[in-house]
Every structure is written in structure tokens, then in C-alpha cells.
C-alpha positions as CSV (number, residue, x, y, z in Angstrom):
1,M,56.5,114.6,163.9
2,A,59.1,116.1,161.6
3,L,60.2,112.6,160.4
4,A,56.6,111.7,159.7
5,M,55.9,114.9,157.9
6,S,59.3,114.6,155.9
7,G,58.1,110.8,154.8
8,W,54.8,112.3,153.5
9,V,56.7,115.0,151.5
10,Q,58.8,112.3,150.1
11,I,55.7,110.3,149.1
12,L,54.2,113.2,147.5
13,F,57.2,114.3,145.5
14,D,57.5,110.7,144.3
15,F,54.2,110.7,143.3
16,V,54.5,113.7,141.4
17,W,57.7,112.3,139.8
18,V,56.6,108.7,138.7
19,S,52.9,110.0,137.7
20,A,54.3,112.5,135.3
21,S,56.7,110.2,133.6
22,L,53.8,107.4,133.6
23,A,51.4,110.2,132.0
24,L,53.7,110.8,129.3
25,V,53.8,107.1,128.3
26,A,50.1,106.6,128.6
27,F,49.1,109.5,126.6
28,S,51.4,108.0,123.9
29,L,49.7,104.8,124.1
30,G,46.3,106.7,124.2
31,L,47.3,108.2,120.8
32,I,47.7,104.9,119.2
33,L,44.9,103.0,120.6
34,G,42.6,106.1,119.8
35,E,43.6,106.6,116.3
36,L,45.1,103.4,115.1
37,K,42.9,100.9,117.3
38,I,45.9,98.8,118.0
39,V,47.5,97.6,121.1
40,N,51.2,98.6,120.9
41,I,53.0,96.5,123.3
42,A,56.3,97.5,122.0
43,Q,55.8,100.9,123.7
44,G,57.8,100.0,126.7
45,D,60.8,99.0,124.2
46,L,60.6,102.2,122.6
47,M,61.1,103.8,126.0
48,M,64.2,101.6,126.5
49,V,65.3,103.0,123.0
50,G,65.1,106.5,124.2
51,A,67.2,105.6,127.4
52,Y,69.7,103.8,125.3
53,S,70.0,106.6,122.9
54,M,71.0,109.1,125.5
55,Y,73.5,106.5,126.9
56,A,75.3,106.4,123.5
57,L,75.2,110.3,123.0
58,R,76.1,110.7,126.7
59,D,79.5,112.7,125.6
60,L,77.2,115.5,123.8
61,P,75.3,118.0,125.9
62,F,72.3,116.7,127.6
63,V,69.8,119.2,125.7
64,V,71.5,118.2,122.4
65,A,71.5,114.6,123.1
66,L,67.7,114.9,124.0
67,V,66.7,116.7,120.8
68,V,68.5,114.1,118.7
69,T,66.9,111.3,120.7
70,V,63.5,112.8,119.9
71,V,64.4,112.9,116.2
72,V,65.6,109.4,116.3
73,G,62.2,108.6,117.9
74,L,60.1,110.4,115.2
75,V,62.1,108.6,112.4
76,L,61.9,105.3,114.2
77,G,58.0,105.8,114.5
78,L,57.6,106.7,110.9
79,I,59.7,103.4,109.7
80,L,57.9,101.1,112.0
81,E,54.4,102.2,111.0
82,R,55.0,102.5,107.1
83,G,57.4,99.3,107.1
84,V,55.6,97.0,109.5
85,L,52.2,98.1,110.9
86,R,50.5,99.6,107.9
87,W,50.5,96.1,106.5
88,V,48.5,94.4,109.5
89,Y,45.9,97.1,110.3
90,D,43.2,95.2,108.5
91,K,44.4,91.6,109.8
92,G,42.8,92.0,113.0
93,F,43.7,92.5,116.6
94,M,45.8,89.5,117.0
95,A,48.0,90.2,113.7
96,T,48.7,93.8,115.2
97,L,49.4,92.6,118.7
98,L,51.9,90.0,117.3
99,A,53.5,92.5,115.0
100,S,54.0,95.1,117.9
101,W,55.3,92.4,120.1
102,G,57.9,91.2,117.3
103,V,58.9,95.1,116.9
104,G,59.5,95.0,120.9
105,T,61.4,91.8,120.7
106,V,63.7,92.9,117.9
107,L,64.4,96.2,119.5
108,E,65.4,94.4,122.8
109,Q,67.6,91.9,121.0
110,G,69.2,94.5,118.7
111,V,70.1,96.9,121.7
112,A,71.3,93.9,123.6
113,A,73.6,92.8,120.8
114,I,75.0,96.3,120.4
115,F,75.4,97.4,124.2
116,T,75.2,93.9,125.9
117,V,73.0,93.1,128.7
118,S,74.8,94.7,131.5
119,Q,73.4,97.6,133.1
120,K,74.3,101.1,131.9
121,G,73.9,104.6,133.4
122,I,74.3,108.1,132.6
123,D,75.0,111.3,135.0
124,S,72.2,113.7,135.8
125,P,72.6,117.1,134.1
126,L,71.6,118.5,137.3
127,K,73.2,117.7,140.5
128,G,71.5,119.8,142.9
129,Q,68.8,119.0,145.7
130,L,65.7,121.0,146.8
131,T,65.9,121.1,150.6
132,I,62.7,121.8,152.7
133,G,64.0,121.5,156.4
134,D,65.2,118.0,156.9
135,F,63.8,116.8,153.5
136,S,65.7,117.0,150.2
137,Y,64.8,115.9,146.5
138,P,66.8,115.8,143.4
139,T,66.3,118.9,141.4
140,Y,66.5,116.9,138.4
141,R,63.2,115.1,139.0
142,I,61.4,118.1,140.1
143,V,62.5,120.1,136.7
144,V,61.6,117.0,134.5
145,A,58.2,116.3,136.2
146,L,57.3,120.2,135.6
147,G,58.5,119.9,132.1
148,I,56.6,116.9,131.4
149,V,53.4,118.7,133.0
150,T,54.0,121.6,130.5
151,L,54.4,119.5,127.6
152,L,51.2,117.4,128.4
153,T,49.4,120.5,128.7
154,G,50.5,122.0,125.6
155,L,49.7,118.6,123.6
156,L,46.2,118.6,125.2
157,L,45.6,122.2,124.2
158,L,46.9,121.5,120.7
159,V,44.4,118.5,120.6
160,Y,41.4,120.4,122.0
161,R,41.8,123.9,120.8
162,T,43.3,123.9,117.3
163,S,42.5,122.8,113.9
164,I,45.1,120.0,113.7
165,G,43.7,118.7,116.9
166,L,40.2,118.8,115.3
167,R,41.3,116.6,112.4
168,L,42.9,114.2,114.7
169,R,39.5,113.9,116.7
170,A,37.6,113.6,113.8
171,S,39.7,110.9,112.4
172,I,39.5,109.0,115.9
173,D,35.8,109.3,116.0
174,N,35.1,108.0,112.4
175,V,38.2,107.6,110.2
176,E,35.9,106.7,107.1
177,M,33.9,110.0,107.4
178,A,37.0,112.0,108.1
179,A,38.7,110.6,104.9
180,V,35.5,111.9,103.1
181,L,36.0,115.5,104.2
182,G,39.7,115.1,102.9
183,I,41.6,114.0,105.9
184,S,44.1,111.3,104.4
185,P,43.9,108.2,107.1
186,Q,47.3,106.9,106.0
187,R,49.0,110.4,106.7
188,M,47.2,110.8,110.1
189,F,48.2,107.3,111.0
190,A,51.9,107.7,110.2
191,T,52.0,111.2,112.0
192,V,50.1,109.8,115.1
193,F,52.5,106.8,115.4
194,S,55.6,108.9,114.7
195,V,54.5,111.4,117.5
196,A,53.6,108.6,120.1
197,T,56.9,106.8,119.4
198,A,58.7,109.9,119.8
199,L,56.8,110.7,123.2
200,A,57.9,107.2,124.6
201,V,61.3,107.6,123.2
202,L,61.4,110.9,125.2
203,A,60.2,109.4,128.2
204,G,62.7,106.8,128.4
205,A,65.3,109.7,127.7
206,L,64.3,111.6,130.7
207,I,64.2,108.8,133.2
208,A,67.4,107.7,131.8
209,P,69.6,109.4,134.3
210,T,67.5,108.2,137.3
211,I,67.5,104.4,136.7
212,A,69.7,101.5,135.6
213,I,69.7,101.3,131.8
214,N,68.9,97.7,130.8
215,P,67.0,96.1,127.7
216,T,63.8,95.2,129.8
217,L,63.6,98.7,131.5
218,G,60.6,99.6,129.8
219,L,58.4,96.8,131.0
220,S,57.9,98.2,134.6
221,F,56.0,101.0,132.9
222,L,54.4,99.1,130.2
223,A,51.3,97.8,132.2
224,P,50.3,100.4,134.4
225,A,50.4,102.8,131.5
226,F,48.3,100.3,129.5
227,F,45.8,100.4,132.5
228,A,46.1,104.1,132.6
229,A,45.0,104.3,128.7
230,L,42.3,101.5,129.0
231,I,40.5,103.0,131.9
232,A,39.9,106.0,130.0
233,K,37.1,105.9,127.2
234,Q,38.8,104.8,124.2
235,G,39.6,107.7,121.9
236,S,40.0,110.1,124.9
237,L,43.4,111.7,125.0
238,A,42.9,113.6,128.3
239,G,41.9,110.5,130.0
240,P,45.2,108.5,129.9
241,V,46.8,111.3,131.6
242,V,44.3,111.4,134.4
243,G,44.3,107.5,134.4
244,A,48.0,107.5,135.0
245,M,47.7,110.0,137.8
246,A,44.8,107.6,139.4
247,V,47.0,104.5,138.8
248,E,50.0,105.9,140.6
249,L,47.8,107.4,143.2
250,V,46.3,104.1,144.2
251,F,49.9,102.3,144.1
252,T,51.3,105.0,146.2
253,L,48.4,104.5,148.8
254,L,49.0,100.7,148.6
255,Q,52.8,100.8,149.2
256,H,52.1,102.9,152.3
257,W,50.4,99.8,154.0
258,L,51.8,96.9,151.9
259,N,55.3,95.6,150.4
260,V,55.9,96.4,146.9
261,T,55.3,93.2,145.6
262,V,52.0,92.6,147.2
263,A,50.9,96.4,146.4
264,E,51.7,95.7,142.7
265,S,49.6,92.6,142.5
266,T,46.8,94.2,144.5
267,L,46.9,97.0,141.9
268,F,46.8,95.0,138.8
269,G,44.1,92.9,140.5
270,L,41.9,96.2,141.4
271,L,42.4,97.6,137.8
272,A,41.7,94.4,135.8
273,L,38.6,94.1,138.0
274,F,37.7,97.8,137.1
275,I,38.2,96.7,133.4
276,V,35.9,93.9,133.5
277,L,33.0,96.0,135.4
278,K,33.4,99.0,133.1
279,P,35.2,98.0,129.9
280,Q,34.1,101.3,128.1
281,G,36.3,102.7,130.4
282,I,35.5,106.7,132.1
283,T,35.3,109.6,129.8
284,W,37.6,112.3,131.5
285,T,37.3,115.5,129.4
286,W,36.3,119.0,130.2
287,K,33.1,120.4,129.0
288,T,34.2,122.3,125.9
289,A,36.1,119.2,124.5
290,R,33.0,117.1,125.0
291,K,31.0,119.8,123.1
292,E,33.7,119.8,120.2
293,T,33.6,116.0,119.9
294,S,29.7,115.5,120.2
């Protein structure tokens, strides 16, 4: 009985940890998809950049390395948006898809050339374990999960409760009308992409102490994060966060009855079916947000 209870507690803590990390990536994807109307398949590679940045800065205090990494993400996002993506916004879906694929490939190959393809790793800044009876769980994962929840809560409050968020949502709903009202589309695009890039880089930096760092580490997060963003209504910024929890919940339950490979295949099959049956997605917002955006 105690072993069974310990197993369920393990599943619960793993769910919170993974869904929090996935929600951060999904939120960043939702920002780009909602504002820029493009599918950025380089988002997983931006996570990888965050992990490698922490590896390169491993001799610095962890918090200092984290701050530097976020700044790198902001600068990298601005460079990519101004230098690459701004030239293909009006070229159609395929052009933006290929452009983001090219960016991701360059990032992967560049990191492989600098650090080689061999796996890297960094030490966790928190070594302790939370112990509940016979159950124990890494303190670092708990602290990071709580930190991500706090960050996402703050970002959603910023989006739905401030004038900055109002400008962002106005630009998402109708960029032409927003421009008439004095909101610069170019400036908003650059800001949103830079922030979304920094969030993806931050996600990679935070999970770096818990995984083997390699040039393809972001791929395992990319597909579920995209599904999490897509099952929410386009333009919804709260939706991808809830979508991430829903995707991870389904995967966690499937893993309880199936092996990992079959569970992943079943998950993506169910999600693909959902997208086919409900391509407009589901609106997951609180009432106040709906009133503000109506």
C-alpha cells in the first residue's frame, strides 16, 4: 500500500514538473503564433541554446548565469526577428515555416560545431531532496516548477490586467486597426518575438541541470508544446498554459497503462484527431479576459 501511494505521489510530482516546463514553452509558442501568425519550429532549438548557455557559463553562480542567458535570449530573439523573419512575414505560411526551420538548423549545427555532439551536463544548484515518508523528490525540480508557475501567473496578469497587455491583445486581434490606433506593428512584433525567444531559452536553461545536454534536446518538447498551443484558440495566451497541462495529464495517464513509445504514439494520434475535429481550438480564458477582448 505504501509503495503504491509512493508511486502515485511520484507521478503527481513528475506531472507538475514536466507540465510547468512544457507550459513555459507552449506560452512562448502561443505568443508567436498569436501575434506574428507564424509557426516557429525553431523554438525547441532555442531551448537548446538556453541549456548550452548554462553549460558555457557553468563556472558562474547559477543565478548570474541564468540572468545572462535570459539577456542572450532577448538579444538573439531581436536579431532573428529583425534579421530573418521580418523579411518573410508577407511571403506566406511556407516561407515562414522554412525560415524558422533554417534558423533552427543553423543553431543546431552552430552549437554542434562549438561544443561537439557529445552530451554535456551541469550540476544542480540545489542538491537536497524533499522527503515524504518513503518518497523523495529533487528540491531543484520543485523550486523551478513553483518559479515557472509564478512567472506564468505574472505574465498572464500582465497580459490581461495592464495597458501593455491590452496593446498586445489589440495587436493580436487586429494588427491593422491597432496600427491605426498608434500601436507600431513592427515594434510589437520585435518585442513579442524577443520575449518569446527569451522564455524558450529560459526553459532550456532551467531544465539543463536535469537532462543530458545535446544539440537535439529541444525536440522532445517541441511537438507536445505545439499541440498545447494549437488546441487553444489562436490568439489565446492563457490557452497554451492549460493546453500544456492537458497534454501532460493525458500522457501521464497513458504511461500508467502503456510503455513510453506506445503512450507517445497514442498521445500524438489523439491530439492530431482533436485538431482535425476542432481546428479552431478551445477558448480557455477567464470571464474578465473575455469581456476585455470582446
